[in-house]
C-alpha positions in Angstrom: 0.1 -0.1 -0.1 1.3 3.3 -0.7 2.0 6.3 1.2 -0.9 9.0 1.8 0.3 12.0 0.2 0.0 15.4 2.2 -2.7 16.5 -0.1 -4.5 13.5 0.6 -3.8 13.8 4.3 -5.1 17.7 4.4 -8.0 16.5 2.3 -9.1 13.7 5.2 -8.6 16.1 8.0 -10.6 18.8 6.4 -13.4 16.2 5.8 -13.1 15.0 8.8 -14.0 18.6 10.5 -16.6 18.9 7.9 -18.4 16.0 8.6 -21.0 14.6 11.4 -19.9 10.9 11.1 -17.6 9.8 13.6 -14.8 8.1 11.7 -12.7 6.9 14.7 -15.8 4.9 15.8 -17.6 4.2 13.0 -15.1 3.0 10.6 -14.6 -0.6 12.0 -18.1 -1.3 12.5 -19.3 -0.3 8.8 -16.5 -1.7 7.1 -17.7 -4.9 9.0 -20.8 -4.1 7.4 -20.0 -3.9 3.6 -17.9 -7.1 4.4 -20.8 -8.7 5.7 -23.1 -7.5 3.1 -21.0 -8.4 0.2 -20.7 -12.0 1.4 -24.4 -12.4 1.0 -25.4 -15.0 -1.7 -27.4 -13.4 -4.3 -28.5 -15.9 -7.7 -30.4 -15.0 -10.3 -32.8 -18.0 -11.1 -32.5 -16.8 -14.8 -28.6 -17.0 -15.2 -26.8 -20.4 -15.7 -23.8 -19.0 -15.1 -23.7 -18.4 -11.0 -20.4 -16.8 -11.0 -21.9 -13.6 -12.0 -21.4 -10.9 -9.4 -24.2 -9.0 -7.8 -22.0 -6.5 -6.3 -23.8 -3.0 -7.3 -27.2 -4.9 -6.2 -25.8 -5.5 -2.8 -24.7 -2.1 -2.7 -27.8 -0.1 -3.2 -29.7 -2.8 -0.4 -27.3 -2.0 1.8 -27.9 1.5 0.9 -31.5 1.3 1.8 -30.9 -1.0 4.9 -31.7 -0.8 8.1 -28.8 -1.7 9.4 -26.9 1.5 7.7 -29.8 3.7 9.2 -29.2 2.1 12.4 -25.1 2.8 12.3 -25.9 6.4 11.1 -27.7 7.5 14.0 -25.3 5.8 16.2 -22.2 7.4 14.7 -23.0 11.0 13.7 -22.5 13.3 16.0 -26.1 15.0 16.2 -27.3 11.6 16.7 -29.8 12.2 13.6 -28.2 10.2 10.9 -27.9 11.8 7.6 -31.2 13.0 7.2 -30.7 16.4 9.4 
């Protein structure tokens, strides 16, 4: 993995100051949630080649999930999630 440049570090710090999201506490749990969601078994009964991945659909489902909503409420500093 390459080193983070000064500019990237600066942008990250600016984003952390601007965001309501608690990056220190939430990142590990959110990453675990993403990994678990991507491991879900999505199959299309109309397709014979079951090696097809459904990553995009899984991401959409995660975005609209109650689990992500709950995490958003827990890991935003205003406690209201992303719809404030």
